[in-house]
C-alpha positions as CSV (number, residue, x, y, z in Angstrom):
1,M,-117.7,60.3,85.7
2,K,-114.5,59.8,84.0
3,K,-111.9,58.0,86.0
4,L,-108.2,58.7,85.3
5,L,-106.2,55.5,86.4
6,A,-102.7,55.0,87.5
7,V,-100.4,52.5,86.5
8,I,-97.8,51.3,88.8
9,V,-94.6,50.1,86.7
10,V,-92.3,47.5,88.7
11,I,-88.8,48.1,87.8
12,S,-86.4,45.2,89.1
13,L,-83.4,47.1,88.7
14,L,-81.5,50.1,90.4
15,S,-79.0,49.5,92.9
16,F,-77.7,48.6,89.3
17,P,-76.7,44.9,89.1
18,L,-76.3,44.3,85.2
19,H,-77.7,41.5,83.8
20,L,-75.6,41.2,81.0
21,D,-76.8,37.9,79.9
22,A,-80.1,39.4,78.7
23,I,-79.2,42.3,76.7
24,S,-81.5,43.9,74.4
25,T,-81.1,46.2,71.4
26,F,-81.6,49.2,73.8
27,E,-78.5,48.2,76.2
28,A,-75.3,47.4,75.4
29,T,-72.1,46.2,76.8
30,Q,-69.2,48.7,75.0
31,S,-66.0,49.0,75.4
32,G,-65.7,51.8,78.2
33,S,-69.2,50.9,79.8
34,A,-72.4,49.1,80.0
35,R,-76.0,50.1,80.5
36,T,-79.1,48.4,81.7
37,D,-82.6,49.6,80.7
38,L,-84.7,50.3,83.8
39,N,-87.9,49.7,81.9
40,L,-89.8,53.0,82.1
41,E,-92.2,51.9,79.3
42,G,-94.2,53.4,76.6
43,G,-93.7,55.4,73.7
44,Y,-94.7,58.0,71.3
45,V,-96.8,55.9,69.0
46,E,-96.8,57.4,65.5
47,D,-98.6,54.5,63.6
48,I,-100.4,51.3,64.5
49,A,-101.1,48.3,62.1
50,I,-102.4,44.7,62.4
51,A,-101.3,42.0,60.4
52,P,-103.7,39.1,58.9
53,N,-102.3,36.9,61.4
54,G,-103.3,39.4,64.2
55,T,-99.8,40.6,65.1
56,I,-99.8,44.0,66.1
57,Y,-97.2,46.9,65.4
58,A,-96.6,50.1,67.0
59,A,-94.0,52.5,65.2
60,S,-92.6,54.7,68.1
61,N,-91.2,57.6,67.2
62,S,-88.0,56.6,69.1
63,P,-84.9,54.8,68.5
64,N,-85.3,51.1,67.4
65,G,-89.0,51.9,68.5
66,I,-90.7,49.5,66.4
67,F,-92.9,47.1,68.6
68,A,-94.7,43.8,67.6
69,S,-97.4,42.0,70.1
70,T,-98.8,38.5,69.2
71,N,-100.6,38.3,72.1
72,G,-103.4,41.3,71.4
73,G,-101.0,43.7,73.1
74,A,-100.8,42.2,76.6
75,S,-96.9,42.4,75.8
76,W,-94.6,43.9,73.1
77,H,-91.2,43.1,71.8
78,G,-88.8,45.2,70.0
79,P,-86.1,44.5,67.8
80,S,-83.5,41.6,68.8
81,G,-79.6,41.5,67.7
82,N,-78.0,44.5,67.1
83,A,-80.4,46.3,65.6
84,D,-79.9,50.2,65.1
85,M,-82.7,51.3,62.9
86,G,-83.0,55.0,64.1
87,S,-87.1,56.2,64.8
88,P,-89.7,54.3,62.9
89,I,-92.4,56.4,61.7
90,D,-94.8,54.5,59.8
91,V,-95.5,50.7,59.7
92,E,-97.6,48.9,56.8
93,V,-98.4,45.0,56.8
94,D,-99.1,42.8,53.5
95,G,-101.2,40.1,53.0
96,A,-98.7,37.3,54.1
97,S,-98.1,39.2,57.6
98,N,-95.1,40.5,56.6
99,A,-94.5,44.1,58.1
100,Y,-92.5,47.3,56.7
101,V,-91.5,50.4,58.7
102,I,-89.7,53.4,57.8
103,A,-87.2,54.2,60.4
104,G,-85.3,57.6,59.9
105,I,-85.3,58.0,56.1
106,D,-84.6,54.0,55.3
107,L,-86.9,51.2,54.9
108,Y,-87.2,47.9,56.8
109,K,-88.9,44.6,56.6
110,T,-89.8,41.9,59.2
111,T,-90.9,38.2,58.0
112,N,-90.8,36.6,61.8
113,N,-93.6,39.2,63.7
114,G,-91.0,42.0,64.6
115,S,-88.2,39.5,65.9
116,S,-85.7,41.1,63.7
117,W,-86.0,43.6,60.3
118,S,-83.8,43.9,57.5
119,K,-82.8,47.2,55.7
120,L,-84.5,46.9,51.9
121,S,-81.7,48.6,49.9
122,S,-83.0,48.3,46.3
123,G,-85.4,51.4,46.2
124,K,-84.1,54.8,46.2
125,G,-84.2,55.6,49.8
126,N,-84.0,59.2,51.5
127,Y,-88.0,58.3,52.2
128,D,-90.3,60.5,54.0
129,Q,-93.0,60.1,56.5
130,T,-95.8,58.0,55.1
131,M,-96.2,54.8,52.9
132,L,-98.9,52.4,51.8
133,Y,-99.2,48.4,50.9
134,A,-102.4,47.9,49.1
135,Q,-103.3,45.8,46.1
136,N,-100.2,43.8,46.6
137,K,-98.1,46.9,46.0
138,L,-95.7,48.7,48.2
139,L,-95.5,52.6,47.7
140,V,-92.8,54.4,49.6
141,P,-92.3,58.7,48.9
142,S,-89.1,59.5,48.8
143,R,-88.6,63.2,49.9
144,D,-88.2,64.4,46.2
145,G,-91.6,64.0,45.4
146,S,-91.4,60.6,43.7
147,I,-92.4,57.5,44.6
148,D,-90.7,53.6,45.1
149,L,-93.3,51.2,43.7
150,S,-92.7,47.2,44.7
151,S,-94.8,44.2,43.5
152,N,-92.7,41.5,45.2
153,G,-92.2,42.7,48.8
154,G,-89.6,45.0,48.4
155,S,-87.2,42.9,46.8
156,S,-87.0,45.5,43.9
157,F,-88.3,48.9,43.1
158,S,-89.3,51.3,40.4
159,N,-89.7,55.0,40.6
160,V,-91.9,57.5,39.3
161,T,-92.3,60.7,40.1
162,I,-95.5,62.6,40.9
163,A,-94.4,66.3,41.4
164,S,-91.2,66.8,41.5
165,G,-89.5,68.8,44.9
166,Q,-92.8,68.5,46.6
167,R,-93.6,66.0,49.7
168,I,-96.1,63.3,49.6
169,T,-97.7,63.5,53.1
170,S,-100.2,60.8,52.6
171,L,-101.2,57.7,50.6
172,A,-104.7,56.0,50.0
173,S,-105.9,52.8,47.8
174,S,-109.3,52.5,46.1
175,P,-111.2,49.5,46.3
176,T,-111.2,49.8,42.6
177,A,-108.1,47.9,40.9
178,G,-105.1,50.2,40.3
179,T,-106.4,53.4,41.7
180,F,-104.2,55.1,44.3
181,Y,-104.4,58.2,45.6
182,A,-101.6,60.9,47.1
183,L,-101.7,64.2,48.8
184,V,-98.8,66.6,47.7
185,G,-97.4,69.4,49.0
186,S,-97.4,71.6,52.0
187,G,-99.7,73.7,53.8
188,T,-102.2,73.6,50.7
189,T,-101.8,70.0,49.7
190,T,-103.2,68.8,45.7
191,L,-104.5,65.6,45.7
192,Y,-103.4,63.3,42.9
193,S,-104.7,60.0,41.5
194,S,-103.2,57.0,39.6
195,T,-105.3,54.9,37.9
196,D,-102.7,52.0,36.3
197,G,-101.2,50.7,39.6
198,G,-99.2,53.6,40.6
199,A,-96.9,53.7,36.9
200,S,-98.3,57.7,36.2
201,W,-100.1,60.1,38.4
202,A,-102.2,63.1,37.3
203,P,-103.7,66.0,39.8
204,T,-107.3,65.6,40.5
205,G,-108.0,69.5,40.4
206,K,-108.6,68.8,44.5
207,A,-106.6,71.0,46.6
208,G,-106.7,72.5,50.1
209,D,-105.7,72.6,53.6
210,Y,-105.3,68.7,53.8
211,S,-103.3,66.4,55.6
212,V,-104.7,63.0,55.4
213,V,-106.7,61.1,52.6
214,G,-108.6,57.7,53.2
215,V,-110.6,55.8,51.2
216,N,-113.7,53.3,52.3
217,Q,-112.4,49.7,51.2
218,T,-116.2,48.9,51.0
219,S,-117.9,52.1,49.4
220,G,-115.2,53.9,47.7
221,R,-115.6,56.9,49.6
222,I,-112.9,59.2,49.3
223,V,-112.3,61.3,52.6
224,L,-109.9,64.1,53.0
225,A,-109.1,65.2,56.6
226,G,-107.3,68.4,57.5
227,N,-108.3,72.1,58.9
228,T,-111.7,71.0,57.3
229,N,-113.1,67.8,56.0
230,E,-114.5,66.6,53.3
231,Y,-115.7,63.5,51.3
232,S,-116.3,62.4,47.8
233,D,-118.9,59.2,46.9
234,N,-118.2,59.3,42.9
235,G,-114.3,59.2,42.7
236,G,-113.6,62.9,43.5
237,G,-116.0,64.3,40.6
238,A,-118.2,66.3,43.9
239,W,-117.1,66.8,47.1
240,S,-119.2,67.3,50.3
241,S,-118.2,69.1,53.8
242,M,-117.9,66.9,56.8
243,G,-117.0,69.6,58.8
244,T,-114.3,70.1,61.5
245,G,-115.0,67.2,63.8
246,G,-111.3,65.4,64.1
247,S,-107.6,65.2,63.1
248,G,-105.4,62.6,62.4
249,H,-105.5,59.2,60.7
250,I,-108.6,57.9,58.8
251,T,-110.1,54.7,59.7
252,F,-113.4,52.9,58.6
253,S,-115.1,50.4,60.5
254,S,-118.9,49.5,59.9
255,N,-120.6,52.7,59.4
256,R,-118.3,54.8,61.1
257,T,-115.6,57.3,59.9
258,Y,-112.7,58.0,62.2
259,I,-110.6,60.8,61.7
260,G,-107.9,60.4,64.9
261,P,-110.0,60.0,67.9
262,S,-113.2,61.5,66.8
263,W,-115.6,59.6,64.8
264,T,-119.1,60.0,62.9
265,D,-121.6,58.2,61.7
266,N,-123.8,60.3,59.6
267,D,-121.6,62.4,57.0
268,G,-120.2,64.6,59.7
269,G,-123.5,65.8,61.1
270,T,-122.6,65.0,64.8
271,W,-118.9,64.2,65.6
272,H,-118.3,62.2,68.5
273,N,-115.0,62.0,70.8
274,L,-113.6,58.6,71.9
275,Q,-112.0,60.2,75.3
276,N,-114.8,62.5,75.8
277,E,-117.2,59.8,75.9
278,A,-115.1,57.2,77.4
279,A,-115.8,56.1,81.0
280,S,-112.5,55.5,81.7
281,Y,-109.0,55.4,80.3
282,T,-105.2,55.4,81.7
283,S,-103.8,58.2,79.8
284,I,-104.9,60.7,77.0
285,L,-106.2,59.4,73.9
286,K,-104.6,61.3,71.3
287,G,-105.9,59.3,68.3
288,D,-103.2,60.3,66.0
289,S,-102.7,56.7,65.5
290,F,-105.6,54.3,65.3
291,A,-106.5,50.8,64.3
292,V,-109.5,48.8,64.4
293,D,-109.3,44.8,64.9
294,G,-110.7,43.4,61.4
295,S,-112.5,40.6,63.1
296,N,-114.1,42.3,65.9
297,S,-115.0,46.2,65.7
298,N,-115.2,46.3,69.4
299,I,-111.7,46.1,69.9
300,M,-109.8,49.2,68.9
301,Y,-106.1,50.5,69.7
302,I,-105.5,54.0,70.0
303,K,-102.1,56.4,70.5
304,S,-102.4,57.3,73.9
305,G,-100.3,59.7,76.1
306,R,-98.0,57.1,77.5
307,G,-98.0,55.1,74.2
308,I,-100.6,52.8,73.0
309,A,-104.0,52.0,74.8
310,K,-106.9,49.2,73.9
311,T,-110.4,49.0,74.4
312,T,-112.6,45.6,74.1
313,D,-115.8,47.2,74.5
314,G,-116.1,49.8,71.6
315,G,-114.5,52.5,73.4
316,A,-116.3,52.4,76.5
317,N,-113.0,51.5,78.5
318,W,-109.4,52.0,77.8
319,T,-106.3,50.6,79.4
320,D,-102.6,51.4,78.2
321,I,-101.1,48.5,77.3
322,C,-97.2,49.3,77.0
323,S,-95.5,46.4,78.7
324,G,-92.3,45.7,77.1
325,M,-92.1,49.1,75.0
326,T,-88.8,51.0,75.4
327,G,-89.5,54.6,73.8
328,I,-90.4,57.0,76.6
329,T,-88.8,60.1,75.7
330,V,-87.4,61.8,79.5
331,N,-86.6,65.1,79.5
332,D,-85.7,65.9,83.1
333,I,-85.1,63.8,86.3
334,S,-84.9,65.2,90.3
335,Q,-83.9,63.1,93.1
336,A,-84.6,64.1,96.7
337,R,-81.9,64.2,99.4
338,N,-82.7,60.8,100.9
339,K,-82.2,59.0,97.4
340,N,-85.1,57.0,97.3
341,V,-87.7,59.4,95.7
342,V,-87.1,60.3,92.1
343,W,-89.6,61.9,89.9
344,I,-89.2,62.1,86.0
345,A,-90.6,64.4,83.3
346,A,-91.4,63.1,79.9
347,Y,-93.5,62.5,77.2
348,G,-96.7,60.9,78.5
349,G,-96.4,62.8,81.8
350,L,-94.6,62.3,85.1
351,A,-93.3,59.4,86.8
352,R,-92.5,58.8,90.5
353,C,-90.3,56.4,92.1
354,S,-89.9,56.1,96.1
355,N,-87.7,53.3,96.6
356,F,-85.1,54.2,93.9
357,T,-82.0,52.7,95.9
358,S,-83.8,49.3,96.3
359,S,-82.9,46.1,94.3
360,S,-86.8,46.3,93.1
361,P,-87.8,49.8,92.2
362,T,-91.4,50.7,91.2
363,W,-92.5,53.3,89.5
364,T,-95.9,55.1,89.1
365,F,-96.7,56.6,85.9
366,P,-98.0,58.3,84.3
367,I,-99.1,61.0,86.6
368,L,-100.9,64.1,85.1
369,P,-101.3,67.2,86.9
370,S,-104.4,67.6,84.5
371,V,-106.6,65.4,82.3
372,S,-105.4,67.7,79.5
373,V,-101.3,67.1,80.3
374,D,-99.7,64.6,78.1
375,S,-96.0,65.7,78.4
376,A,-94.1,67.5,81.0
377,T,-90.8,69.4,80.2
378,S,-89.4,69.8,83.7
379,V,-89.7,68.5,87.4
380,W,-88.2,69.2,90.8
381,V,-89.0,67.7,94.2
382,N,-88.1,69.3,97.7
383,P,-84.9,67.8,98.8
384,S,-86.6,67.2,102.3
385,N,-90.0,67.1,101.9
386,T,-90.7,65.1,98.9
387,N,-94.9,65.4,99.0
388,T,-93.8,68.8,97.4
389,V,-93.0,68.5,93.8
390,L,-92.8,71.2,91.1
391,A,-93.6,70.1,87.3
392,G,-93.6,72.2,84.0
393,A,-96.5,71.4,81.7
394,L,-98.5,73.1,79.2
395,Q,-96.5,76.5,79.8
396,R,-97.8,76.4,83.6
397,I,-96.1,75.4,86.5
398,W,-97.8,72.9,88.5
399,L,-97.7,72.4,92.1
400,T,-98.6,69.1,94.4
401,T,-97.8,69.0,98.5
402,D,-99.5,65.7,98.6
403,G,-97.3,63.7,96.4
404,G,-98.8,63.8,93.2
405,S,-102.5,63.1,94.4
406,S,-103.8,66.5,93.5
407,W,-102.2,69.6,91.7
408,T,-102.6,73.1,91.4
409,G,-101.8,75.0,88.2
410,I,-100.2,78.3,88.4
411,D,-99.8,80.5,85.1
412,T,-96.1,81.8,84.3
413,G,-97.0,84.9,82.6
414,L,-94.2,84.4,80.2
415,T,-94.6,82.6,76.8
416,G,-92.7,79.2,76.6
417,D,-92.0,75.9,78.4
418,V,-91.2,75.6,82.1
419,K,-87.6,74.1,81.1
420,D,-85.8,74.0,84.4
421,F,-86.1,74.4,88.3
422,E,-83.5,75.1,90.9
423,A,-83.6,76.3,94.7
424,K,-81.2,77.8,97.1
425,S,-79.7,75.2,99.7
426,D,-81.9,76.1,102.5
427,L,-85.0,76.3,100.0
428,S,-85.8,79.9,100.7
429,V,-86.0,80.7,97.1
430,I,-87.0,78.4,94.0
431,Y,-86.0,79.7,90.3
432,A,-87.9,78.5,87.2
433,A,-86.7,78.7,83.8
434,V,-89.1,79.7,81.1
435,G,-88.3,79.4,77.0
436,G,-89.7,79.4,74.2
437,Q,-90.2,80.3,70.6
438,N,-91.1,84.1,71.5
439,G,-89.0,84.2,74.4
440,G,-88.9,83.6,78.2
441,G,-87.4,84.5,81.2
442,V,-86.9,83.5,85.2
443,L,-89.2,83.5,87.8
444,K,-89.3,82.9,91.3
445,S,-90.8,81.6,94.2
446,T,-90.2,82.3,98.0
447,D,-93.3,80.2,99.5
448,G,-92.2,76.7,98.4
449,G,-93.6,77.2,94.9
450,A,-97.2,78.6,95.9
451,S,-96.8,81.7,94.0
452,W,-94.6,83.2,91.3
453,S,-93.1,86.4,90.3
454,S,-90.5,87.7,87.6
455,A,-86.8,87.2,89.1
456,G,-86.3,90.5,86.8
457,L,-84.9,88.5,83.4
458,S,-87.5,88.4,80.6
459,G,-87.0,88.3,77.1
460,P,-84.2,85.5,76.3
461,P,-85.5,82.0,76.1
462,V,-84.2,80.4,79.3
463,N,-83.3,76.9,79.1
464,T,-81.4,76.1,82.4
465,I,-80.7,77.4,85.8
466,A,-77.9,76.9,88.3
467,I,-76.8,78.2,91.5
468,S,-73.0,78.6,92.5
469,G,-71.7,80.3,95.5
470,S,-74.1,83.6,95.9
471,Y,-74.8,83.9,92.1
472,V,-77.8,82.7,90.0
473,Y,-77.2,81.7,86.2
474,A,-79.4,81.6,83.6
475,G,-78.3,79.9,80.3
476,C,-80.2,81.0,76.9
477,G,-80.6,80.3,73.7
478,R,-82.7,78.9,71.0
479,E,-81.5,77.2,67.4
480,F,-81.8,79.5,64.6
481,A,-82.3,82.7,66.7
482,S,-78.8,84.6,67.0
483,T,-79.7,87.5,68.5
484,S,-76.9,88.1,71.0
485,S,-79.0,89.2,73.9
486,T,-81.2,86.4,73.9
487,R,-77.9,83.6,73.8
488,G,-75.3,83.0,76.2
489,I,-75.3,83.1,80.1
490,Y,-76.9,85.5,82.4
491,R,-75.9,85.9,85.9
492,Y,-78.1,87.4,88.8
493,N,-76.3,88.8,92.1
494,G,-79.8,89.2,94.1
495,S,-80.7,92.6,92.4
496,S,-79.8,92.7,88.9
497,W,-78.7,90.4,85.7
498,T,-75.7,90.8,84.1
499,H,-75.1,89.5,80.3
500,L,-71.7,87.8,80.9
501,A,-69.2,88.3,77.7
502,D,-66.8,85.5,77.8
503,D,-66.4,82.6,75.9
504,T,-70.0,81.5,76.5
505,A,-71.5,84.8,74.6
506,G,-73.5,84.0,71.4
507,K,-73.6,80.5,72.4
508,L,-76.8,78.5,72.8
509,I,-76.5,77.2,76.5
510,N,-78.5,73.8,77.0
511,D,-77.4,72.8,80.7
512,L,-75.4,74.4,83.5
513,L,-74.2,72.8,86.6
514,G,-73.0,74.7,90.0
515,V,-70.8,72.9,92.3
516,G,-69.8,74.8,95.0
517,S,-68.3,77.8,93.5
518,T,-67.7,76.3,90.2
519,I,-70.0,76.5,87.4
520,Y,-70.0,74.4,84.4
521,A,-71.8,74.9,81.1
522,A,-72.8,73.0,78.1
523,S,-74.0,74.5,74.7
524,G,-74.4,72.8,71.4
525,E,-76.4,73.5,68.1
526,T,-75.6,72.8,64.4
527,G,-72.0,73.0,63.6
528,Q,-71.2,74.2,67.1
529,G,-70.8,72.7,70.7
530,G,-68.6,73.3,73.8
531,V,-68.3,72.6,77.7
532,F,-67.2,75.4,79.6
533,K,-66.2,76.1,83.1
534,S,-66.0,79.3,85.5
535,T,-64.1,79.2,89.0
536,N,-64.2,83.0,89.1
537,N,-68.1,83.9,89.5
538,G,-68.3,83.3,85.7
539,S,-66.0,86.7,85.2
540,S,-64.1,84.3,82.7
541,W,-64.8,80.7,81.3
542,S,-62.4,77.8,80.1
543,E,-63.4,75.4,77.4
544,L,-63.0,72.3,78.4
545,K,-62.3,70.3,75.2
546,K,-59.6,67.9,75.6
547,G,-61.2,64.9,74.0
548,L,-64.5,66.2,73.0
549,P,-65.7,67.2,69.5
550,T,-65.9,70.7,68.5
551,D,-69.8,70.5,67.4
552,G,-71.0,68.0,69.7
553,W,-74.6,69.3,70.7
554,F,-74.2,69.1,74.6
555,K,-77.0,68.8,76.3
556,A,-76.8,67.9,79.9
557,L,-74.1,67.5,82.8
558,A,-74.0,65.4,86.0
559,R,-71.0,65.1,88.8
560,E,-70.1,62.6,91.1
561,S,-70.1,64.2,94.5
562,G,-66.8,64.7,96.3
563,S,-65.0,63.7,93.1
564,S,-63.6,65.2,90.2
565,T,-65.5,62.8,87.8
566,L,-67.6,64.8,85.4
567,Y,-70.2,63.3,82.5
568,V,-71.5,65.5,79.8
569,S,-74.3,64.5,77.2
570,T,-75.2,65.5,73.6
571,S,-78.2,65.2,71.8
572,R,-77.5,65.4,68.1
573,P,-81.1,65.1,65.8
574,A,-81.1,62.5,63.4
575,G,-77.7,61.4,64.2
576,T,-75.5,59.8,66.6
577,S,-75.3,60.9,70.2
578,Y,-72.8,60.3,73.5
579,I,-71.9,60.2,76.8
580,Y,-68.4,61.6,77.8
581,K,-66.6,61.2,81.2
582,S,-63.9,62.9,82.4
583,M,-62.1,62.2,85.7
584,D,-59.8,65.2,86.3
585,D,-62.8,67.6,86.6
586,G,-63.0,68.4,82.7
587,A,-59.2,68.8,81.5
588,S,-59.8,65.6,79.6
589,W,-62.3,63.4,78.2
590,G,-63.1,59.8,77.0
591,K,-66.3,58.8,75.1
592,Y,-68.2,56.7,77.8
593,Y,-71.2,55.6,75.8
594,T,-72.4,55.7,72.2
595,G,-76.2,55.9,71.8
596,L,-78.6,54.5,69.1
597,K,-79.2,56.2,65.9
598,D,-81.5,59.1,66.4
599,E,-81.2,58.8,70.5
600,G,-80.6,61.7,72.3
601,F,-79.8,62.2,75.7
602,N,-82.0,64.7,77.3
603,A,-81.1,64.5,81.3
604,L,-78.2,63.1,83.2
605,L,-78.4,62.5,87.3
606,F,-75.8,60.5,89.0
607,D,-76.3,58.2,91.7
608,A,-74.6,56.5,89.8
609,L,-74.9,57.6,86.3
610,V,-78.7,57.5,85.0
611,S,-79.8,58.6,82.0
612,G,-82.7,60.0,80.3
613,S,-83.1,60.0,76.7
614,N,-85.8,59.4,74.0
615,T,-85.6,55.6,74.0
616,G,-86.1,55.8,78.1
617,L,-84.2,55.6,81.7
618,F,-81.0,53.7,81.9
619,A,-78.2,53.0,84.5
620,Y,-74.5,52.6,83.7
621,K,-71.3,51.1,85.1
622,S,-68.0,51.9,83.9
623,K,-65.3,49.4,83.0
624,A,-62.1,49.1,84.2
625,I,-58.6,47.8,82.6
626,L,-56.7,45.5,84.9
627,S,-53.2,44.8,83.4
628,I,-50.6,42.5,84.5
629,A,-47.1,41.8,83.6
630,K,-43.7,40.0,84.4
631,K,-41.1,42.4,86.0
632,G,-38.1,40.5,86.2
633,K,-36.8,39.0,89.4
634,I,-36.0,40.3,92.8
635,K,-34.4,38.1,95.5
636,G,-35.3,35.3,93.8
637,K,-38.8,36.2,93.5
638,S,-40.4,36.8,90.4
639,R,-42.4,40.5,90.3
640,I,-46.0,41.0,88.7
641,K,-46.9,44.4,88.0
642,V,-50.6,44.8,88.1
643,V,-52.4,48.5,87.0
644,L,-55.9,49.5,87.6
645,K,-57.3,52.1,85.5
646,D,-60.7,53.4,84.2
647,K,-61.2,52.2,80.7
648,V,-62.4,55.4,79.4
649,T,-60.3,58.0,80.9
650,K,-57.3,56.1,81.6
651,K,-56.8,57.4,85.2
652,A,-55.4,55.8,88.1
653,L,-58.1,53.8,90.1
654,R,-56.2,53.9,93.7
655,N,-56.6,52.1,96.8
656,R,-58.8,49.0,95.2
657,L,-58.1,45.5,96.6
658,I,-56.7,43.4,93.9
659,R,-56.8,39.7,94.0
660,L,-54.3,37.2,92.8
661,Y,-55.0,33.8,91.5
662,K,-53.0,30.9,90.1
663,K,-54.3,27.9,88.1
664,V,-53.8,24.9,90.3
665,K,-55.1,21.3,89.2
666,V,-57.4,19.5,92.0
667,R,-59.7,16.3,92.0
668,K,-63.3,17.2,92.2
669,R,-66.3,14.7,92.2
670,I,-68.2,15.2,88.7
671,K,-71.0,13.1,87.7
672,K,-70.3,10.5,91.0
673,R,-66.4,10.1,89.8
674,K,-63.5,12.0,91.0
675,R,-61.8,13.7,88.2
676,W,-58.6,16.2,87.8
677,V,-59.6,19.6,86.7
678,W,-57.9,23.2,86.9
679,V,-59.4,26.1,89.0
680,W,-58.1,29.5,90.1
681,R,-57.0,29.4,93.6
682,L,-56.8,33.0,95.6
683,I,-53.2,33.4,96.9
684,A,-52.8,37.1,97.9
685,R,-54.6,40.5,98.0
686,K,-53.2,44.0,98.0
687,R,-54.2,47.6,97.2
688,T,-53.2,49.7,94.4
689,N,-51.3,52.8,95.5
690,K,-52.0,56.3,94.1
691,K,-50.7,55.8,90.6
692,G,-53.2,52.5,90.6
693,L,-50.1,50.2,90.6
694,L,-48.9,47.8,92.7
695,Y,-46.5,44.5,92.9
696,F,-46.7,40.9,93.6
697,Y,-43.8,38.7,94.5
698,I,-44.1,35.3,94.2
699,R,-41.8,32.1,93.7
700,P,-43.1,29.2,91.8
701,S,-41.9,25.8,91.9
702,K,-42.5,25.3,88.0
703,K,-44.3,27.0,85.1
704,T,-47.6,28.4,86.7
705,S,-50.5,30.8,85.3
706,Y,-51.5,33.6,87.2
707,R,-54.3,36.4,86.8
708,T,-55.7,38.9,88.7
709,K,-59.4,40.3,89.7
710,W,-61.2,43.4,91.1
711,I,-64.4,43.0,92.5
712,P,-65.9,46.5,93.5
713,K,-66.6,46.1,97.1
714,S,-67.5,49.9,98.4
715,R,-70.9,51.3,97.7
716,K,-69.4,53.6,95.6
717,D,-67.5,51.4,93.6
718,K,-70.2,48.7,93.2
719,S,-72.8,51.6,91.9
720,N,-70.2,52.7,89.4
721,Y,-68.0,49.7,88.1
722,L,-68.4,46.6,86.8
723,S,-65.4,43.7,88.1
724,A,-62.3,43.3,85.9
725,I,-60.2,40.6,84.9
726,S,-56.7,40.5,83.7
727,K,-55.5,38.5,81.2
728,A,-53.4,35.4,82.5
729,I,-49.6,35.0,82.1
730,A,-47.2,32.3,82.7
731,V,-44.6,32.6,85.5
732,K,-41.6,30.2,86.0
């Protein structure tokens, strides 16, 4: 009997003491804010490679997501320094244990076990999603049907066209010197070969619905994998069927041929599946990426639902090994009323935290409603009964009433993913948004999620639900589908839906946020995007655009409870995304945080601000500007003006306690001797007025240096802001 194991991930952060002395490439202290990785570990591993020195590389399709392990996967590290590489797709290693990775459309190399990566810029560039290092050659396809070749580790390249305008989807090397193979095309692909080290290529005459080519380095057998699998033992002269037993990367070990998580040792006569035959595993063994230890075939690594899994007993037992990987894609966040219980929907499954406000929160991850679930699109936790949770996965709604120990799957009756949940304040009705390529709609439940029925809206793909006042709002649309009835916002009054026809009409609505009687909307897609606000039940909308881009791909909204502070994020594919902040209810905005290349901010939660992106889960703190200036004298006293503002929005921070220090010389014992040293001595305290302004009055006896400091003290300020120190000024 298989046993599905749960993993407890301990996180030492979230009342947000930002450890700025240990910033990784996934964290940054920027001009207006700083963020800390909350260590929800894992990733979406696209490729695995093992170097001759034993270093394991995992390319996770997330920003900066190239991870290396020098201890058999017990721990992983990402790039150091200020790396901003985009999303890695394919990784290869050479005989000197150097590694190469395609990230985005660029090529990078490491010579120090993945601690740092340098961009190789001498080739043609615009690289595709596959490459090969074999026979002391590096082969990297561009997206135009050509291939860059290097015989000196990427120092220089020559370019050869295989098939102009075609995609090169897979490469393999033969044990015969100078012979390589390439699959070219999309849908029906053609097998090409080169017998002169890649200098020239020609079609072999073999074509079909294949996605991967592999060659056994001992026997020379060529294997093609796709909708059907075939092999040739005579260089492609004749082909035999291997059936349809597997899909994914091709790997050879001893007498086995692995295609993804499936393997055969009798030419496809019988296929075995690693997950089906495993005694235990932590999360689903996906197998798109797979590697066997060259010195011990019982040690294998495989792509799992959470990231990467390892076996040391030939596949009987698998354990996820993701410590140090920062690449989880977070789709949704939900928090209970007590603020301690938080659930996350992510690639890899669901995550639960029961002590979110403590100094050391812990996560249980992954929680899988079913053994077939490897990704969750949405989650909702009952605000007052935290054992009741709803999740969207596999185009179904999943319900647990025991905190995730057991789940019931409920068919929606609609086509598409469950994108969002929203409940009335008295929990009498819960709504679910369903959207996909072929439409969607809104469902409702009046029994806590046990059963669902149509809420009267079907057809439009619905991305988000919000409740404002007595109305329910549904935000609709999908990219590249322009039918007006499937876009914009629908409003429900309890009996019928109205398609609103104001500024949001025709927009792709990604998120809605209801606050009292006010409703906010975030829209975005190729070439356009905007943030909108309505205070009259959606009858009219105003665009909140001061300080925001016009094509922002706006994705998620969050608002600080009891204030006019609002956040909106963007999620631009293959680009740079941002978080913006407003402290005047959206009338004006400032750029709050700049994401990594390819990072998209999918979800926001305010307690203080937390974001879920395709790089993981992060906490943020704002910066403040504390300015100090001399402003003449009054009655013989020097007047010092101090102003405290939010650094992003330039809005005043009122009623904050400011400390004034002067620089004095004191005697201190240092290494058993008394010495004169300069120190800052606190001499006064005073609060800012409604303009964030205050004055100190001093009478120095001689020229003296002064400076001010603000230390956040209230629970709200400690959660939201870093301390601020002014420059020093001299007064005499």
